[in-house]
C-alpha positions in Angstrom: -0.1 -0.2 0.2 1.7 3.5 -1.0 2.0 6.0 2.0 -0.4 8.4 0.9 -3.6 5.6 0.6 -2.3 4.1 3.9 -2.2 7.1 5.6 -6.0 8.1 4.3 -6.8 4.5 5.5 -5.6 5.0 9.4 -7.5 8.5 9.1 -10.2 6.9 7.9 -11.5 3.6 9.4 -9.1 4.1 13.1 -8.8 8.3 13.3 -12.0 9.6 14.4 -13.7 6.0 15.2 -11.7 5.8 17.9 -14.4 7.9 19.7 -16.6 5.0 19.9 -14.1 3.0 22.0 -15.6 2.8 25.1 -12.2 1.5 27.0 -10.1 2.5 24.3 -8.9 -1.5 23.6 -8.1 -0.6 20.0 -6.3 2.8 20.6 -3.1 1.2 20.8 -3.2 -1.1 17.8 -4.1 2.5 15.5 -0.8 4.3 17.4 1.2 1.1 16.1 -0.2 1.2 13.2 0.9 5.1 12.7 4.3 4.5 14.0 5.1 2.2 11.4 3.7 4.2 8.5 6.1 6.7 10.2 9.2 4.1 9.9 8.4 3.5 6.4 8.2 7.4 5.2 11.4 8.2 3.3 11.4 11.3 4.7 11.6 10.3 8.7 13.7 8.9 11.4 12.0 7.2 14.3 14.3 8.2 17.0 12.3 5.9 20.1 9.3 4.6 20.9 8.2 3.0 23.8 4.7 1.9 25.4 4.7 0.9 29.0 3.2 -2.1 30.4 -0.3 -1.6 32.0 -1.1 -0.4 35.4 -2.4 -2.6 38.0 -5.4 -2.1 39.5 -3.7 -1.6 42.5 -2.2 1.0 41.8 -4.3 3.1 41.0 -6.7 2.0 43.7 -3.8 3.3 46.0 -3.3 6.5 43.8 -6.9 7.4 44.2 -6.7 6.9 48.4 -3.5 9.0 48.1 -5.0 11.9 46.5 -8.2 11.7 48.2 -10.2 11.3 44.6 -11.5 9.0 42.2 -9.3 9.3 39.0 -11.2 10.5 35.7 -12.8 7.0 33.8 -11.2 7.7 30.2 -7.9 8.3 32.1 -8.2 5.3 34.0 -8.8 3.2 30.9 -6.1 4.5 29.1 -3.4 4.2 31.7 -5.1 0.3 32.1 -3.8 -0.1 28.5 -0.4 1.6 28.9 1.6 2.8 31.5 2.8 5.9 30.1 3.8 6.0 26.1 6.9 7.4 24.7 7.1 8.7 20.6 10.5 11.1 18.6 10.7 11.6 15.1 12.2 13.9 12.9 12.3 15.0 9.2 15.0 13.9 7.3 16.9 14.4 3.8 17.6 11.3 1.4 20.4 13.2 -0.1 21.4 15.7 2.6 24.3 18.0 1.8 27.1 18.9 4.4 25.9 22.5 4.9 22.8 21.3 5.8 22.5 20.6 9.3 19.9 18.1 10.4 17.0 19.6 12.6 15.9 18.4 16.1 13.0 16.3 16.7 10.2 17.9 14.5 7.2 15.1 17.0 7.5 14.3 20.8 5.0 13.0 22.7 6.2 11.8 26.3 2.9 10.8 28.4 4.0 9.8 31.8 3.7 6.3 33.7 0.1 6.9 35.9 2.7 6.6 38.9 5.3 9.6 38.0 1.8 11.8 37.0 0.7 11.7 40.7 3.8 12.8 41.9 3.6 15.7 42.8 1.7 17.9 46.0 -0.8 19.5 43.6 -3.6 18.1 41.1 -3.2 21.8 39.7 0.0 20.6 38.3 -0.4 17.4 36.9 1.8 17.3 33.5 0.4 14.3 30.9 1.7 15.0 28.4 5.6 16.6 28.6 6.3 17.5 24.5 8.8 20.4 25.0 10.4 22.0 27.7 8.4 25.3 27.2 5.2 24.0 26.6 2.9 20.9 27.9 0.1 19.5 28.5 -1.6 20.1 31.7 -4.6 18.3 33.3 -7.7 20.6 34.5 -10.1 18.3 37.0 -13.1 18.6 37.2 -13.3 17.3 40.8 -17.3 17.4 41.2 -18.1 15.1 38.4 -14.4 13.2 37.7 -14.7 13.9 34.0 -11.0 15.5 33.7 -10.1 18.0 30.4 -6.7 18.6 29.3 -5.5 22.0 28.1 -1.9 23.8 26.8 -1.6 27.1 27.9 -5.2 28.2 29.0 -7.5 26.2 31.4 -10.1 27.7 29.4 -9.6 25.9 26.0 -9.5 22.5 27.0 -10.4 18.9 25.5 -11.2 15.6 26.8 -8.8 13.0 27.0 -9.4 10.8 24.0 -9.9 13.6 21.7 -6.5 14.7 22.5 -5.6 11.1 21.8 -7.0 10.8 18.6 -5.5 14.3 17.9 -1.8 13.2 18.3 -2.0 10.5 16.0 -3.8 12.6 13.5 -0.7 15.2 13.7 1.8 12.7 14.3 2.7 14.3 17.4 3.8 17.2 16.1 5.2 19.8 17.8 4.6 22.8 15.7 0.4 20.9 15.9 -0.3 21.5 19.7 -0.8 25.0 19.8 -3.1 25.2 16.5 -4.4 22.3 17.5 -6.2 24.1 21.0 -6.2 28.0 19.5 -9.1 26.1 17.3 -10.9 23.7 19.2 -14.2 25.5 18.6 -13.7 25.4 14.8 -11.5 23.0 13.2 -12.5 19.6 13.2 -11.7 16.1 13.1 -12.6 15.6 9.5 -10.0 18.5 8.7 -7.5 16.8 10.5 -6.2 15.0 7.6 -5.3 18.0 5.4 -4.3 20.1 7.9 -1.8 17.5 9.5 -0.8 15.8 6.0 2.8 14.7 6.5 3.7 15.4 3.1 2.8 19.1 3.0 4.1 19.2 6.3 7.5 18.1 5.6 7.6 20.6 2.9 6.9 23.5 5.1 9.7 21.8 7.6 12.7 21.3 4.4 11.1 25.3 2.0 11.3 28.1 4.5 8.1 29.9 4.2 6.5 27.7 2.1 3.0 27.7 3.9 3.1 31.6 4.2 1.3 33.9 1.1 3.5 35.0 -1.6 2.9 39.1 -2.2 0.3 40.5 -4.5 0.6 39.9 -8.4 -2.4 40.8 -9.6 -1.3 44.3 -11.0 1.8 42.4 -12.8 1.5 41.6 -16.3 4.1 38.4 -16.2 2.7 36.2 -18.6 3.1 39.3 -20.6 6.7 39.9 -20.7 7.7 36.1 -20.9 5.4 36.2 -24.2 7.5 39.1 -25.4 10.7 37.4 -24.6 9.7 34.8 -26.5 9.2 36.5 -29.9 12.7 38.5 -29.0 15.6 38.2 -31.3 17.4 35.0 -31.1 21.0 35.1 -29.7 23.8 33.6 -32.0 26.9 31.5 -30.1 28.8 34.7 -32.0 27.2 37.5 -29.8 26.5 35.7 -26.3 30.0 34.9 -26.9 30.7 38.6 -26.8 28.4 39.9 -24.3 29.7 37.3 -21.7 33.2 39.1 -22.3 31.9 41.9 -22.0 30.8 41.2 -19.0 33.6 39.7 -17.2 35.6 42.3 -17.8 32.5 45.3 -16.0 32.8 42.8 -13.0 37.0 43.0 -12.4 37.7 46.5 -13.4 34.3 47.3 -10.1 31.3 46.3 -11.7 31.0 43.0 -9.0 29.2 43.5 -5.8 26.0 45.8 -6.6 22.9 44.8 -5.7 19.3 45.0 -7.5 16.1 46.5 -7.5 12.9 45.9 -8.8 10.7 48.5 -10.2 7.3 47.8 -11.6 5.6 50.3 -14.3 2.6 49.9 -15.8 2.5 46.2 -14.5 6.1 45.5 -15.9 9.3 44.6 -14.2 11.9 46.2 -14.4 15.8 45.5 -12.6 18.0 48.6 -11.7 21.2 47.3 -10.7 22.8 49.4 -7.4 26.3 50.0 -5.7 28.9 48.9 -7.8 30.4 51.2 -10.3 32.6 50.3 -13.3 33.4 52.5 -16.6 34.6 49.5 -18.5 33.2 46.3 -20.0 29.1 46.4 -20.7 26.9 44.0 -17.7 25.1 41.3 -19.3 21.5 42.2 -19.7 18.9 40.0 -21.2 15.6 41.4 -19.4 12.0 39.9 -22.0 14.9 38.3 -24.1 15.0 35.1 -25.3 18.1 32.7 -24.2 16.7 29.5 -25.2 18.5 27.6 -28.4 20.2 25.0 -28.8 23.0 26.5 -30.7 24.2 28.1 -27.8 26.0 26.9 -25.5 24.8 27.9 -21.9 26.7 24.6 -19.9 29.1 26.4 -17.2 27.7 30.0 -18.5 30.0 32.3 -15.9 27.0 35.3 -15.6 26.9 36.7 -11.6 25.3 40.0 -11.5 23.4 39.7 -14.7 19.8 40.5 -15.3 17.9 38.1 -16.1 14.4 39.3 -15.5 11.9 38.2 -17.8 14.2 36.2 -19.6 12.8 33.2 -22.0 15.2 30.3 -21.4 12.7 27.7 -21.7 14.1 24.1 -21.7 18.0 25.5 -21.9 20.5 23.7 -20.1 22.9 25.9 -17.4 24.2 23.5 -15.8 27.8 24.2 -13.9 26.9 27.6 -14.5 27.7 30.2 -12.2 25.3 32.9 -12.2 25.3 34.2 -8.7 23.3 36.8 -7.3 21.5 37.3 -10.6 18.3 38.1 -11.1 15.3 35.9 -12.5 12.2 37.7 -11.4 9.3 36.6 -14.1 11.1 34.2 -15.8 9.9 31.5 -17.6 12.7 29.1 -17.3 9.8 26.0 -18.1 11.9 22.7 -17.8 15.5 24.5 -17.9 18.6 22.9 -16.3 20.6 24.1 -13.7 22.2 20.8 -12.4 25.2 22.0 -10.3 25.1 25.6 -11.1 25.7 28.7 -8.4 22.6 30.6 -7.8 23.6 31.8 -4.7 21.1 34.3 -3.9 19.9 34.8 -7.5 15.9 36.3 -7.2 13.1 33.9 -8.8 10.3 35.2 -8.0 7.5 34.5 -9.9 9.2 33.0 -12.3 7.9 29.6 -13.9 10.6 26.7 -12.7 7.8 24.0 -13.7 9.7 20.9 -13.9 13.3 22.6 -13.9 16.5 20.6 -12.3 18.7 21.9 -9.5 19.9 18.7 -9.1 22.9 19.3 -6.8 22.9 23.2 -7.2 23.5 26.2 -5.0 20.8 27.6 -4.0 21.8 29.3 -0.6 19.6 32.4 0.3 17.5 32.5 -3.4 13.7 34.3 -3.5 11.4 31.9 -4.6 8.8 33.9 -4.0 5.2 32.8 -6.2 7.1 30.4 -8.3 6.1 27.8 -9.7 8.1 24.9 -8.3 5.3 22.1 -10.0 8.0 19.1 -10.4 10.8 20.7 -10.0 13.9 18.4 -9.0 15.9 19.8 -5.3 17.5 16.5 -4.6 21.2 17.4 -3.8 20.6 20.7 -3.4 21.8 23.5 -0.7 18.5 25.7 -0.4 19.8 27.1 3.2 19.0 30.9 3.9 16.2 30.0 0.5 12.7 31.4 1.1 9.5 30.1 -0.6 6.3 32.5 0.3 3.7 31.8 -1.8 5.8 28.9 -4.2 3.9 26.4 -5.6 5.7 23.0 -4.9 4.0 19.9 -6.2 5.4 17.2 -7.3 8.6 18.7 -6.2 11.3 16.1 -5.9 13.9 16.2 -2.8 
C-alpha cells in the first residue's frame, strides 16, 4: 500500500472511530499502525518509540486513596492499556548536503506513567504530555463529576482525553501542531485534520522555509505578457553571446561586482536596476525580456554572475554548472530548464515559471523563490539553506 493511501486508510478507518472505543482497547493498535507508517516514510527518522506495560488496578486504587479523589474514567482506561507512551521522530533528507544540518526532533510525545503523573503535591501541576521543555499539556480536573480535561496554555481552552489522543495520531505527534489544535478547538473539526496535518505537507513546510506563507500580491503585474514578449525576441547567435560574456567579465573585473538588484513596476511591467557598484569599462550583461532558449547556444558552464535575466525566456535551456550568482531572474520563463550543479547563490527568482526545472546539486543558498511555480522541480542534492518560498507552488517536487 502506498504511503498516501495508507495514511488515508488509517485516518478513515481508525483515527476518528476512536470516539466509539469505550475502553480504548483498540487505541494502541491504531497508534502502532501510525508509527509503522512513520517508519516506512522516506522523509522520516523515528528516534524512539516506547509503550509501557499497563498499570495494575491495585496501583490505581492506591493513588486514588493518596489523592482523596477518583481518577477520571477515561484516564483510568488509558493507563490500563499502557502506563506511559513515548514517541520521537524527525524529518530527514535523502540527499542531505553537509551544509544543511539535521534539524531537531519534529515530533515528541511523552506521556508519563500514572505513578509519575501523580508524583506531585498538587493536582494543578499534573503534566500529561511533556512534548517540549517550554510547553506542556496539563490536566484540568473536574472533581465534582470526575471528568478531567486537557489544556495547553489556558484551562478555558481544553479538550477531553479521547479527542486529544485522536489528535496525537492524526498529527503524528507534531510539536508545532499542539498550539494550532488548542487555538482552533471551536472551528477545526476532525474531518479537517487529515488536510491540516498531512505528513507530506508538513515535510514541505519543514524543509522549504515560509512555503506555508502567502506571497506578495501579483494581481497588478503582467508577468505573462513579459514572458510572451521575451519569447518573440530576436535570438542570440553563439558569437553574440560570447561577446556579451566577454564584456560582462570586463565590467565585473573593473568594479562591477558586488552590487544589488532593485525592481520597479511600471504599468504592470517589472524592470531591474543594478545599484551599489561602479565600473566605467566593459558592459553589464542584460537579458531583460530577451530570449535565451536555443539549442545552438552553449550555456553549460556559463559565467554570468550579477546579470539581469528579468523576464527572460529560457525554456528548456541547459545552464548546468553555470555561475549565475546574485543574478535577477524575476518573472522569467524557465520551464524545464536545467540548473544542475549551477551556482545560483542569492539569485531572485520571484514569480518565475520553474515547472520541471532541475536544480540537482545546485547551490541555492539564499535564493528567493517567492510566488514561483516549482511544480515537478528536482531539488535532489541541492543546498537551499537560507532560501525562502512564500507563495511558491511545490506540487510534485522531488527532494
